[in-house]
C-alpha positions as CSV (number, residue, x, y, z in Angstrom):
1,X,28.0,11.2,48.4
2,X,32.0,11.8,47.6
3,X,33.5,9.3,44.8
4,X,35.2,6.0,45.8
5,X,38.8,6.1,44.5
6,X,40.4,2.7,43.4
7,X,43.3,0.8,41.4
8,X,44.8,2.5,39.2
9,X,43.0,6.1,39.6
10,X,39.8,5.4,38.4
11,X,36.8,7.0,41.1
12,X,33.8,4.8,40.4
13,X,31.3,7.4,41.5
14,X,26.9,5.9,40.7
15,X,25.7,8.4,40.3
16,X,27.8,8.8,36.9
17,X,25.4,6.1,35.9
18,X,21.9,7.5,36.6
19,X,22.8,10.8,35.1
20,X,24.2,8.9,31.8
21,X,20.8,7.6,32.2
22,X,18.6,11.0,32.6
23,X,20.5,11.9,29.6
24,X,19.3,8.5,28.3
25,X,15.7,9.5,28.5
26,X,16.1,13.2,27.0
27,X,19.8,14.7,26.5
28,X,20.0,17.4,29.0
29,X,19.0,15.8,31.9
30,X,21.8,14.5,32.9
31,X,23.9,17.4,32.8
32,X,20.8,18.9,35.0
33,X,21.9,16.4,37.6
34,X,25.3,17.2,36.8
35,X,24.4,21.1,37.8
36,X,25.8,22.2,34.3
37,X,22.5,24.3,33.0
38,X,24.0,26.0,30.3
39,X,25.5,22.6,28.5
40,X,22.4,20.8,30.0
41,X,20.1,23.6,27.9
42,X,22.1,23.5,24.7
43,X,21.8,19.6,25.4
44,X,18.5,19.9,25.2
45,X,16.1,23.2,23.3
46,X,17.1,21.1,20.2
47,X,15.3,18.5,20.8
48,X,12.8,20.0,22.3
49,X,12.6,21.8,19.0
50,X,12.7,19.1,16.6
51,X,9.9,17.0,18.6
52,X,8.4,20.1,18.9
53,X,8.3,20.3,15.3
54,X,7.3,17.0,15.3
55,X,4.1,16.7,17.0
56,X,2.7,19.9,15.0
57,X,2.8,18.4,12.3
58,X,1.5,15.5,12.3
59,X,-1.5,16.5,13.9
60,X,-1.1,19.3,11.0
61,X,-1.3,16.5,8.5
62,X,-3.1,14.3,8.7
63,X,-4.0,12.4,5.5
64,X,-0.6,14.8,4.8
65,X,1.6,11.8,7.0
66,X,0.5,9.3,4.9
67,X,1.9,10.9,2.0
68,X,5.3,11.4,3.8
69,X,5.5,7.8,4.3
70,X,5.0,6.6,0.4
71,X,8.3,9.4,-0.4
72,X,11.4,8.4,-0.9
73,X,12.8,12.0,-0.6
74,X,11.0,12.5,2.4
75,X,12.4,8.8,4.5
76,X,15.6,9.6,2.7
77,X,15.7,12.7,4.8
78,X,14.5,11.1,8.2
79,X,17.5,8.5,7.7
80,X,19.5,10.7,8.4
81,X,17.4,12.8,10.8
82,X,17.5,9.9,12.6
83,X,21.4,9.3,13.4
84,X,22.2,12.6,13.6
85,X,19.7,12.0,16.0
86,X,21.4,8.9,17.4
87,X,24.6,10.6,17.7
88,X,23.5,13.9,20.0
89,X,22.2,11.5,21.8
90,X,25.1,9.6,22.4
91,X,27.8,12.8,22.9
92,X,25.2,13.4,25.8
93,X,25.3,10.2,27.5
94,X,28.8,10.2,27.3
95,X,29.4,13.1,28.8
96,X,27.0,12.8,31.3
97,X,28.5,10.3,32.4
98,X,32.8,11.3,31.9
99,X,31.6,14.8,33.9
100,X,31.7,12.7,37.4
101,X,33.7,9.5,36.1
102,X,36.0,8.0,33.2
103,X,33.7,5.5,31.3
104,X,35.2,1.8,32.0
105,X,34.5,-1.1,31.9
106,X,36.8,-1.7,35.0
107,X,33.6,-0.2,37.1
108,X,29.7,-1.3,37.3
109,X,28.6,2.3,36.1
110,X,31.3,1.8,32.5
111,X,28.8,-2.1,32.2
112,X,25.3,0.0,33.1
113,X,25.5,3.6,31.0
114,X,27.9,1.2,28.2
115,X,24.4,-1.4,28.2
116,X,22.7,2.6,27.8
117,X,23.9,3.6,25.0
118,X,23.1,-0.1,22.6
119,X,20.0,0.6,23.3
120,X,20.4,3.8,21.5
121,X,21.3,2.6,19.6
122,X,19.1,0.6,19.1
123,X,16.5,2.3,19.7
124,X,17.2,4.2,16.0
125,X,18.9,1.6,14.4
126,X,14.5,0.0,14.4
127,X,13.8,2.8,12.5
128,X,16.1,3.2,9.4
129,X,15.7,-0.2,9.3
130,X,12.1,0.4,9.0
131,X,12.9,3.9,6.8
132,X,15.4,1.6,3.7
133,X,12.9,-0.8,4.3
134,X,10.6,1.4,3.1
135,X,12.3,3.1,-0.1
136,X,12.6,-0.2,-0.6
137,X,9.0,-1.9,-1.3
138,X,8.6,1.6,-3.1
139,X,11.0,0.6,-5.6
140,X,9.7,-2.6,-5.5
141,X,6.5,-1.7,-6.3
142,X,6.7,1.7,-8.6
143,X,7.3,1.0,-12.1
144,X,10.7,1.4,-12.2
145,X,11.0,-1.6,-9.5
146,X,9.1,-4.7,-10.3
147,X,6.0,-3.7,-12.1
148,X,8.4,-3.2,-14.5
149,X,10.0,-6.7,-14.6
150,X,9.0,-9.5,-16.1
151,X,8.2,-11.2,-12.2
152,X,6.6,-8.9,-10.1
153,X,7.8,-10.8,-7.1
154,X,5.2,-13.0,-6.9
155,X,5.8,-14.3,-10.2
156,X,5.0,-13.7,-14.0
157,X,3.1,-9.9,-14.7
158,X,1.9,-10.3,-18.2
159,X,3.3,-7.4,-19.5
160,X,6.9,-5.4,-21.0
161,X,10.2,-5.4,-19.5
162,X,9.5,-2.7,-18.7
163,X,6.0,-1.3,-18.1
164,X,6.3,2.5,-20.6
165,X,5.7,5.4,-18.3
166,X,2.1,6.0,-19.1
167,X,1.9,8.8,-20.3
168,X,-0.9,10.6,-19.4
169,X,-0.2,11.3,-15.7
170,X,-2.9,14.1,-13.7
171,X,-1.8,16.8,-11.5
172,X,-3.5,15.9,-8.3
173,X,-2.5,18.4,-6.7
174,X,-4.3,20.7,-8.4
175,X,-7.8,18.4,-7.8
176,X,-7.1,16.8,-11.3
177,X,-9.1,13.0,-11.6
178,X,-6.9,9.8,-12.4
179,X,-7.8,6.5,-12.9
180,X,-6.5,3.3,-12.1
181,X,-7.1,-0.3,-12.5
182,X,-6.6,-3.3,-10.2
183,X,-6.6,-6.3,-11.5
184,X,-6.1,-8.9,-9.0
185,X,-4.2,-12.4,-9.9
186,X,-5.7,-15.7,-8.3
187,X,-1.9,-17.6,-8.0
188,X,-3.7,-20.6,-6.4
189,X,-2.5,-23.7,-6.3
190,X,-5.0,-25.0,-9.3
191,X,-4.6,-22.6,-10.9
192,X,-3.0,-23.2,-14.0
193,X,-2.8,-18.8,-15.6
194,X,-2.5,-16.0,-14.1
195,X,-5.6,-14.8,-15.8
196,X,-7.4,-11.2,-14.8
197,X,-10.7,-13.0,-13.0
198,X,-10.6,-9.2,-10.6
199,X,-10.5,-6.1,-12.8
200,X,-12.4,-3.0,-11.0
201,X,-11.7,1.1,-11.6
202,X,-10.8,2.8,-9.1
203,X,-11.8,7.0,-10.1
204,X,-11.2,9.6,-7.9
205,X,-11.4,13.0,-7.9
206,X,-10.8,15.3,-4.4
207,X,-12.4,17.3,-5.3
208,X,-15.5,15.7,-6.9
209,X,-17.4,12.2,-6.9
210,X,-14.9,9.0,-6.5
211,X,-16.5,6.3,-8.1
212,X,-15.6,2.4,-7.7
213,X,-16.6,0.2,-11.1
214,X,-16.1,-3.5,-11.3
215,X,-15.6,-4.6,-14.6
216,X,-16.9,-8.6,-15.3
217,X,-13.8,-11.1,-16.2
218,X,-16.1,-12.9,-19.2
219,X,-16.9,-9.6,-21.5
220,X,-16.8,-10.8,-24.9
221,X,-15.3,-8.2,-28.0
222,X,-13.9,-5.3,-25.8
223,X,-13.5,-2.2,-28.1
224,X,-10.3,-1.9,-28.7
225,X,-7.8,1.8,-29.1
226,X,-6.8,1.5,-32.0
227,X,-10.8,0.3,-33.1
228,X,-10.1,-4.2,-33.4
229,X,-12.0,-6.2,-30.9
230,X,-11.3,-8.5,-28.6
231,X,-12.7,-11.4,-29.6
232,X,-12.2,-13.5,-26.7
233,X,-12.4,-13.3,-22.7
234,X,-11.8,-10.0,-21.1
235,X,-9.5,-11.2,-18.3
236,X,-7.0,-13.0,-20.6
237,X,-5.8,-10.0,-23.5
238,X,-3.5,-9.2,-20.5
239,X,-1.6,-12.9,-21.0
240,X,-2.8,-12.7,-24.8
241,X,-0.9,-9.4,-25.4
242,X,2.0,-9.9,-23.7
243,X,2.4,-12.5,-26.3
244,X,1.9,-11.1,-28.7
245,X,4.0,-7.6,-29.3
246,X,4.2,-8.1,-33.4
247,X,0.1,-7.4,-32.1
248,X,0.4,-5.3,-29.0
249,X,4.0,-3.5,-29.5
250,X,3.2,-2.3,-25.4
251,X,2.1,-5.4,-24.1
252,X,-0.4,-6.8,-22.1
253,X,-0.3,-4.1,-19.6
254,X,-1.3,-1.2,-21.8
255,X,-3.8,-3.0,-23.7
256,X,-6.2,-4.5,-20.9
257,X,-5.4,-0.2,-19.6
258,X,-6.0,1.1,-23.6
259,X,-9.4,-2.2,-23.7
260,X,-11.6,-0.6,-20.9
261,X,-10.3,2.2,-20.8
262,X,-12.9,2.1,-24.3
263,X,-15.3,-0.3,-22.8
264,X,-15.9,2.6,-20.2
265,X,-14.9,5.7,-22.5
266,X,-12.5,6.7,-19.5
267,X,-8.7,7.2,-19.1
268,X,-7.1,5.0,-17.2
269,X,-4.5,6.5,-15.6
270,X,-2.1,4.0,-13.9
271,X,-2.4,-0.1,-14.0
272,X,-2.5,-2.0,-10.4
273,X,-1.6,-5.8,-9.5
274,X,-2.4,-7.8,-6.8
275,X,-2.3,-10.7,-6.1
276,X,-4.9,-12.6,-3.5
277,X,-3.2,-15.2,-2.4
278,X,-0.3,-11.8,-1.0
279,X,-3.7,-10.0,-0.4
280,X,-4.4,-12.5,3.2
281,X,-1.0,-11.5,4.0
282,X,-1.5,-7.4,3.8
283,X,-4.8,-7.5,5.5
284,X,-3.0,-9.6,8.3
285,X,-0.3,-6.8,8.3
286,X,-3.2,-3.7,9.5
287,X,-4.8,-6.3,12.0
288,X,-8.0,-7.0,9.8
289,X,-10.7,-5.5,8.0
290,X,-14.6,-5.1,10.2
291,X,-17.1,-5.0,7.4
292,X,-20.8,-5.6,7.3
293,X,-21.8,-9.1,4.8
294,X,-25.5,-8.1,3.6
295,X,-26.7,-12.3,2.7
296,X,-26.2,-15.0,4.4
297,X,-22.8,-16.5,2.5
298,X,-22.5,-20.8,1.7
299,X,-20.1,-22.0,-0.4
300,X,-19.6,-26.3,0.0
301,X,-17.0,-25.5,-2.9
302,X,-14.7,-23.6,-1.9
303,X,-10.8,-24.1,-1.9
304,X,-8.7,-22.1,0.3
305,X,-5.1,-20.5,-1.1
306,X,-3.8,-23.8,-0.6
307,X,-5.5,-25.9,-2.4
308,X,-7.7,-27.4,0.3
309,X,-10.9,-27.9,0.1
310,X,-13.1,-26.4,3.3
311,X,-15.7,-24.1,2.3
312,X,-16.6,-20.5,3.4
313,X,-19.4,-19.4,5.3
314,X,-20.5,-16.2,6.4
315,X,-23.1,-15.2,8.5
316,X,-25.4,-11.5,7.6
317,X,-24.2,-8.8,9.7
318,X,-20.7,-7.0,11.5
319,X,-18.0,-9.3,11.3
320,X,-14.1,-8.4,12.3
321,X,-12.2,-10.9,9.2
322,X,-8.3,-11.6,9.4
323,X,-6.5,-12.6,6.8
324,X,-7.7,-15.5,5.0
325,X,-11.0,-15.5,6.5
326,X,-11.2,-11.6,3.5
327,X,-10.0,-13.3,0.9
328,X,-12.9,-15.7,1.3
329,X,-14.6,-13.2,1.2
330,X,-13.4,-11.8,-2.1
331,X,-12.8,-15.2,-3.7
332,X,-15.8,-17.8,-2.3
333,X,-18.9,-17.7,-5.7
334,X,-20.2,-21.0,-6.0
335,X,-22.9,-20.4,-2.3
336,X,-26.4,-20.2,-3.7
337,X,-26.9,-16.9,-4.5
338,X,-23.5,-16.4,-5.1
339,X,-22.4,-15.9,-8.5
340,X,-19.0,-13.3,-9.7
341,X,-21.7,-10.0,-9.5
342,X,-22.2,-10.9,-5.3
343,X,-18.5,-11.3,-5.3
344,X,-17.7,-8.8,-7.5
345,X,-19.7,-6.1,-4.8
346,X,-18.1,-8.5,-1.7
347,X,-14.5,-7.1,-2.8
348,X,-15.8,-3.1,-3.4
349,X,-16.6,-3.4,-0.1
350,X,-13.6,-4.7,1.3
351,X,-11.4,-2.1,-0.8
352,X,-13.2,0.4,1.3
353,X,-13.0,-1.1,4.3
354,X,-8.7,-1.7,3.8
355,X,-8.5,2.1,2.6
356,X,-10.7,2.9,6.4
357,X,-8.2,1.6,8.9
358,X,-4.7,2.6,5.6
359,X,-4.6,5.7,9.0
360,X,-0.7,6.9,8.7
361,X,-1.5,5.8,12.9
362,X,-1.9,2.0,11.9
363,X,0.9,2.2,9.0
364,X,3.4,2.8,11.7
365,X,1.7,0.4,14.1
366,X,2.0,-2.1,11.4
367,X,4.6,-1.0,9.3
368,X,7.4,-3.9,9.2
369,X,4.9,-6.2,8.4
370,X,3.0,-4.0,6.1
371,X,6.0,-3.5,4.1
372,X,7.1,-7.4,3.2
373,X,3.2,-7.9,2.1
374,X,3.1,-4.9,-0.6
375,X,6.0,-6.0,-1.6
376,X,5.0,-9.4,-2.2
377,X,1.4,-8.5,-3.1
378,X,1.7,-5.0,-5.6
379,X,3.4,-4.4,-9.4
380,X,2.1,-1.1,-10.7
381,X,3.0,1.1,-14.0
382,X,2.6,4.3,-11.3
383,X,6.1,6.0,-10.9
384,X,7.6,6.5,-7.7
385,X,7.7,10.5,-7.7
386,X,3.6,10.1,-7.8
387,X,3.2,7.6,-4.5
388,X,2.7,10.5,-2.4
389,X,0.2,12.7,-4.3
390,X,-1.6,9.3,-5.1
391,X,-2.3,7.7,-1.0
392,X,-3.5,11.8,0.0
393,X,-6.3,11.4,-2.7
394,X,-7.1,8.1,-2.3
395,X,-6.9,8.6,1.8
396,X,-9.2,11.7,1.8
397,X,-11.7,9.9,-0.8
398,X,-15.0,10.0,0.8
399,X,-15.8,6.0,1.5
400,X,-19.2,6.4,2.4
401,X,-20.0,8.5,-0.9
402,X,-17.8,6.4,-2.7
403,X,-20.2,5.7,-5.9
404,X,-19.9,2.5,-6.6
405,X,-21.1,-0.2,-9.1
406,X,-21.7,-3.5,-10.7
407,X,-21.0,-3.6,-15.2
408,X,-23.7,-7.0,-15.2
409,X,-26.9,-7.9,-17.4
410,X,-29.4,-7.3,-18.5
411,X,-28.5,-3.5,-17.9
412,X,-24.7,-3.6,-19.7
413,X,-24.8,-6.7,-21.2
414,X,-26.2,-9.9,-23.0
415,X,-25.5,-12.5,-20.9
416,X,-24.9,-15.6,-23.7
417,X,-24.2,-19.3,-22.8
418,X,-24.2,-21.2,-26.0
419,X,-21.4,-19.1,-27.6
420,X,-18.1,-21.5,-28.8
421,X,-16.4,-20.1,-25.7
422,X,-18.6,-20.6,-23.3
423,X,-20.4,-18.4,-21.0
424,X,-20.1,-14.8,-22.5
425,X,-20.8,-11.8,-22.2
426,X,-21.5,-8.5,-24.5
427,X,-21.5,-5.5,-23.6
428,X,-23.6,-2.6,-24.2
429,X,-21.6,0.1,-24.4
430,X,-23.2,3.5,-25.0
431,X,-25.1,1.7,-20.9
432,X,-21.9,1.6,-20.0
433,X,-20.5,4.4,-20.8
434,X,-23.3,6.8,-19.7
435,X,-23.7,4.9,-16.1
436,X,-19.4,6.2,-15.8
437,X,-20.0,9.3,-17.2
438,X,-23.4,10.2,-14.5
439,X,-21.1,8.0,-11.5
440,X,-18.7,10.8,-12.0
441,X,-20.1,13.8,-12.1
442,X,-18.7,14.2,-15.7
443,X,-18.6,13.7,-19.7
444,X,-16.1,11.0,-20.6
445,X,-14.6,10.8,-23.8
446,X,-12.5,7.0,-25.1
447,X,-8.7,9.3,-25.3
448,X,-8.2,6.0,-27.3
449,X,-4.9,7.8,-28.4
450,X,-3.7,8.5,-25.5
451,X,-4.7,5.0,-24.2
452,X,-3.0,3.4,-27.5
453,X,0.5,5.1,-26.4
454,X,0.0,4.4,-23.0
């Protein structure tokens, strides 16, 4: 087949678009089609090596892939590589077309190749956009971002501005244990205060025993690192301390970390606040979670996230929960036989289910919506540089062997319904500290000095 000559000396050769398409599929294929075998190898080899290295790294790294997705430096490198690959592919497409005929929009072949270039641009702009969005989200969630501002993306997070950097930060790469305090803040329309109704400590040890410990919101008389006692319900401490800097100069977050650390006899290294309404969005972003409900839930008095009385009912057995039902699962507590302690058990169960769903592959598939959910859901005092190692520790924790406990009466506290503060729980500090030490396989220490500085 020979080229067809048109006006003004331009040639029309349908094979030019075929060659461009082949180089669009993979750089160098169009050159091979044109008979330029040496150039084909020059264009193809770097891409072959790059793809091979990426596949091997993905297979070998396993949980390391997840840590890389939370490393801003790595994401910046991906953006640079993505732009370079875009230029390389565009060069191969243009050269493959131009070897047979000049690129001209006066011919249909020129339009075909131009569309291929636009498609190539789109294929690379989208991953770069996701990487930029991930960097922005990491910055917002870390203490340098929304974790250090009064408004953490979903309303005021009581604390100082900015949040102080934790003084005691374990090196997870060396197998050191890390303790993270997760607090759930229910910002539904029916709530006038932002109380930490969910308080859960996750203790991770890459080489040892990991645990989840739920602390009740009605606990009264928690010890503080400076020797004082907080004579009010623990779920109000973060707000109370943030409003009284003369009493708590390090702010509300540090006060709550210190109190719970003293209560459990351990150091609390990091803090993360989770908006329970945003949690719904995050669960939907990863495609829902799978749980096994151990007992009938029948709560006629459950209000949904919009403040409407809808009730919540779930029979025993396996279930796949979307965001709305997952939120009800961790919020409902007024059904027959339910209370704060049964709810805390379900919160631990669902947290483990979410962790189990967060594989590197699933993160890649759900990345766009998950980034929005995380940015609007979580604030932490974790420095951004610590995210990769923390992600590996979470990913490598063995969910099936994770020790779990909900601290409750009568073993670990005494209930009192006659106090002026209403229903309260008086902690049994020796019993609490002993069971925590047994769970994590080491003798715990309160570490008052470190907590006071954190």
